[in-house]
C-alpha positions as CSV (number, residue, x, y, z in Angstrom):
1,M,0.0,0.0,0.0
2,F,1.4,3.4,-1.0
3,L,1.2,6.0,1.8
4,A,2.2,9.6,2.1
5,K,2.9,11.5,5.2
6,Y,2.1,15.3,5.3
7,N,2.5,18.1,7.7
8,A,0.3,21.2,7.7
9,N,0.9,23.8,10.3
10,G,2.0,21.3,12.9
11,N,-0.8,18.8,12.2
12,D,0.4,15.6,10.6
13,F,-1.5,13.2,8.4
14,V,-1.2,9.9,6.6
15,L,-2.9,9.8,3.2
16,F,-3.6,7.3,0.5
17,H,-6.1,6.9,-2.3
18,T,-8.1,3.9,-3.3
19,F,-11.2,2.8,-5.3
20,V,-12.6,1.1,-2.2
21,A,-14.8,3.2,0.1
22,R,-15.0,1.3,3.3
23,D,-14.5,1.7,7.1
24,Y,-10.8,2.4,7.7
25,S,-11.1,3.3,11.4
26,A,-9.0,0.3,12.6
27,L,-6.4,1.1,10.0
28,A,-6.3,4.7,11.2
29,S,-5.6,3.6,14.7
30,T,-2.8,1.4,13.6
31,L,-1.1,3.9,11.2
32,C,-1.5,6.9,13.5
33,D,0.1,5.2,16.5
34,R,3.3,7.1,17.3
35,Q,5.0,4.1,18.9
36,N,4.0,1.2,16.7
37,G,2.8,2.9,13.5
38,I,3.8,5.8,11.3
39,G,2.4,8.3,13.7
40,A,-0.1,11.1,12.8
41,D,-3.0,13.2,14.0
42,G,-5.3,11.7,11.4
43,L,-5.7,9.4,8.4
44,I,-7.1,10.7,5.1
45,V,-8.4,8.3,2.5
46,L,-9.3,9.7,-1.0
47,V,-12.0,7.8,-2.9
48,P,-13.7,8.6,-6.3
49,H,-16.9,10.6,-6.5
50,D,-19.3,11.1,-9.4
51,T,-19.8,14.8,-8.9
52,Y,-16.7,16.2,-7.2
53,D,-13.0,15.6,-7.9
54,F,-13.0,13.1,-5.1
55,Q,-14.4,12.3,-1.7
56,W,-12.4,12.1,1.5
57,L,-12.8,9.7,4.4
58,F,-11.2,11.4,7.5
59,Y,-10.3,9.6,10.7
60,N,-8.8,10.9,13.9
61,S,-5.8,9.1,15.4
62,D,-8.1,7.1,17.7
63,G,-10.1,5.8,14.6
64,S,-13.1,8.1,15.2
65,V,-14.6,9.8,12.2
66,A,-14.4,13.6,11.8
67,N,-16.6,15.7,9.6
68,M,-13.9,18.2,8.7
69,C,-10.3,19.2,9.4
70,G,-9.0,22.5,8.2
71,N,-5.3,21.6,8.0
72,G,-6.2,18.2,6.7
73,S,-8.1,19.7,3.9
74,R,-5.0,21.6,2.8
75,A,-2.8,18.5,3.0
76,C,-5.4,16.5,1.2
77,A,-5.6,19.0,-1.7
78,H,-1.8,19.1,-2.1
79,Y,-1.7,15.3,-2.1
80,A,-4.5,15.1,-4.7
81,F,-2.8,17.5,-7.0
82,S,0.6,15.9,-6.7
83,Q,-0.8,12.5,-7.4
84,G,-2.7,13.7,-10.5
85,L,-6.1,13.1,-8.9
86,A,-7.2,16.7,-9.3
87,N,-6.2,20.0,-10.9
88,A,-4.7,22.8,-8.9
89,Q,-8.2,24.2,-8.3
90,M,-10.5,21.4,-7.0
91,T,-13.6,20.7,-5.0
92,F,-13.9,17.6,-2.9
93,L,-16.6,16.2,-0.6
94,T,-16.3,15.9,3.2
95,L,-19.0,15.0,5.7
96,A,-19.3,18.7,6.4
97,G,-20.0,19.4,2.8
98,P,-18.0,20.3,-0.4
99,I,-14.6,22.0,0.1
100,R,-12.9,24.1,-2.5
101,A,-9.1,24.3,-2.5
102,V,-6.4,25.9,-4.6
103,V,-2.8,24.7,-4.7
104,E,0.0,27.1,-5.5
105,G,3.3,25.3,-5.0
106,T,3.5,24.5,-1.3
107,I,0.8,27.1,-0.4
108,V,-2.7,25.8,-0.2
109,Q,-5.9,27.7,0.4
110,S,-9.1,25.9,1.3
111,D,-12.6,27.4,1.8
112,L,-14.1,26.0,5.0
113,T,-17.9,25.3,5.3
114,P,-19.9,28.4,6.4
115,P,-19.4,29.0,10.2
116,K,-22.4,28.6,12.5
117,L,-22.7,30.3,15.9
118,I,-24.4,27.7,18.1
119,D,-24.3,29.2,21.6
120,Q,-22.6,32.3,23.1
121,T,-23.9,31.9,26.7
122,I,-21.7,29.2,28.1
123,E,-19.8,29.9,31.3
124,A,-17.3,27.4,32.8
125,F,-14.1,27.7,34.9
126,G,-14.6,31.4,35.2
127,K,-14.6,32.1,31.4
128,K,-17.2,32.8,28.8
129,W,-17.3,30.4,25.9
130,W,-18.8,30.4,22.5
131,L,-19.8,27.2,20.7
132,I,-19.0,27.6,17.0
133,D,-19.2,25.1,14.2
134,T,-16.6,25.5,11.5
135,G,-17.1,22.1,10.1
136,V,-16.8,20.5,13.5
137,P,-17.9,22.1,16.8
138,H,-15.4,24.2,18.8
139,L,-15.6,25.9,22.2
140,V,-13.8,29.3,22.1
141,T,-12.8,31.6,24.9
142,F,-10.5,34.6,24.7
143,D,-7.9,35.2,27.5
144,A,-5.2,37.8,27.9
145,D,-2.7,35.1,28.9
146,I,-2.8,31.7,27.1
147,R,0.6,30.5,28.3
148,E,-1.3,28.2,30.7
149,F,-3.7,25.7,29.2
150,D,-5.4,23.5,31.7
151,I,-5.7,20.2,29.9
152,D,-8.0,18.6,32.5
153,Q,-10.5,21.4,32.2
154,A,-10.3,21.2,28.5
155,R,-10.9,17.5,28.6
156,E,-14.0,18.0,30.8
157,L,-15.4,20.6,28.5
158,R,-14.7,18.4,25.5
159,H,-16.8,15.6,26.9
160,T,-19.6,17.9,28.3
161,Y,-20.1,19.6,24.9
162,N,-18.7,17.0,22.6
163,A,-16.5,19.7,21.1
164,N,-12.9,20.7,20.6
165,V,-11.7,23.3,23.1
166,N,-9.8,26.5,22.2
167,I,-8.3,29.4,24.2
168,A,-7.2,32.4,22.2
169,A,-5.6,35.8,22.7
170,L,-5.3,38.9,20.6
171,D,-1.9,40.3,19.8
172,G,-2.8,43.5,17.9
173,Q,-4.7,42.2,14.9
174,T,-3.1,38.8,15.2
175,V,-5.0,35.9,16.9
176,R,-3.0,33.3,18.9
177,V,-4.7,30.0,19.5
178,R,-4.2,26.8,21.5
179,T,-6.5,23.8,20.9
180,Y,-7.5,20.6,22.6
181,E,-8.7,18.2,19.9
182,R,-11.2,15.4,20.4
183,G,-10.1,12.2,18.7
184,V,-6.5,13.1,19.6
185,E,-7.6,13.8,23.2
186,N,-4.8,16.3,23.9
187,E,-3.5,19.6,22.8
188,T,-2.2,19.6,19.2
189,L,0.2,22.0,17.6
190,A,-2.5,23.3,15.4
191,C,-6.2,22.9,14.4
192,G,-7.4,24.6,11.3
193,T,-11.1,24.6,12.2
194,G,-10.2,25.7,15.7
195,M,-8.3,28.7,14.4
196,A,-11.2,29.5,12.1
197,A,-13.6,29.4,15.1
198,C,-11.4,31.7,17.2
199,Y,-11.0,34.1,14.2
200,Y,-14.8,34.1,13.7
201,R,-15.6,35.0,17.3
202,A,-13.0,37.8,17.1
203,L,-14.6,39.0,13.9
204,L,-18.1,39.0,15.3
205,E,-17.0,40.8,18.4
206,H,-15.3,43.4,16.2
207,N,-12.0,42.7,18.0
208,V,-10.4,42.0,14.6
209,T,-11.1,44.4,11.8
210,Q,-8.2,43.4,9.5
211,N,-9.3,41.1,6.7
212,P,-7.4,38.9,6.0
213,T,-5.9,38.2,9.5
214,T,-2.9,36.3,10.7
215,V,-3.6,33.4,13.1
216,I,-0.8,31.6,15.0
217,P,-1.3,28.3,16.7
218,T,0.9,26.5,19.2
219,G,3.2,25.2,16.5
220,G,4.2,28.8,15.7
221,E,3.5,28.9,11.9
222,H,1.5,31.8,10.5
223,L,-1.7,31.2,8.6
224,T,-3.9,33.6,6.8
225,L,-7.6,33.6,7.4
226,A,-10.2,35.7,5.8
227,H,-14.0,36.0,5.7
228,N,-15.4,36.4,2.2
229,G,-19.0,37.2,3.3
230,T,-20.1,33.6,3.2
231,T,-17.3,31.4,4.7
232,I,-13.8,31.5,6.0
233,T,-10.8,30.9,3.7
234,F,-7.7,29.3,5.2
235,K,-4.3,29.6,3.6
236,G,-0.8,28.4,4.5
237,A,2.1,26.1,3.7
238,V,2.0,22.3,3.7
239,S,4.9,19.9,3.5
240,H,5.2,16.4,2.1
241,T,7.3,14.6,4.7
242,F,7.8,11.3,3.0
243,S,6.1,8.5,1.1
244,T,6.5,4.8,1.8
245,Q,5.1,1.3,1.1
246,W,3.2,-0.2,4.0
247,N,2.9,-4.0,4.0
248,M,-0.3,-5.0,5.7
249,P,-1.7,-8.1,4.0
250,E,-5.2,-7.7,5.6
251,W,-5.7,-4.4,3.9
């Protein structure tokens, strides 16, 4: 089996394409294991689609299915273009809906699904949280100091609201973000839909007026986010780490 490893803003993914659409959750757990597998935050499987360039099947590292992943969408687009599965401008189907992406060298921009503000009245651990869906649900709070991120509190909130958990801070017009991701069940170096959710709250509260805006996650890379009136565009570099053949007879 041909596999590719990609990194997008600190999130890493294993990708492959196949004609067979099936449940790859067990394979995701195996491949994403950082001790006994390749190691990754998620597995992305590309399969054919009659209407769009292709359809993706996305799995978190624990094998659970996710509707959407912002950084994964950019890694996926670069892989599809490099493998000749799609042109540089493409549209592919996710469980959150169709995603449009543009590949320009190592820079990839993807248009996320339209954001939805679900709840802005949540109070927990002395903070005010908004629940925003940017393809998957995210809790977002803004704090002047995000150097301390209480993982136990984040884990409790994740299970209470079945959502990823983000703390964010403004640095002028730049948004800095830290994210606890469900499915990984820990803080990750970056989360594209989490950055989008934080950016969207800052936009709605008029704390960010610059469009596009720079968003910086824990990994330290700079991404460009913008709102085009309908949805959020998400742009940044991706890197192809390596490709390999994985010998698993049962697959």
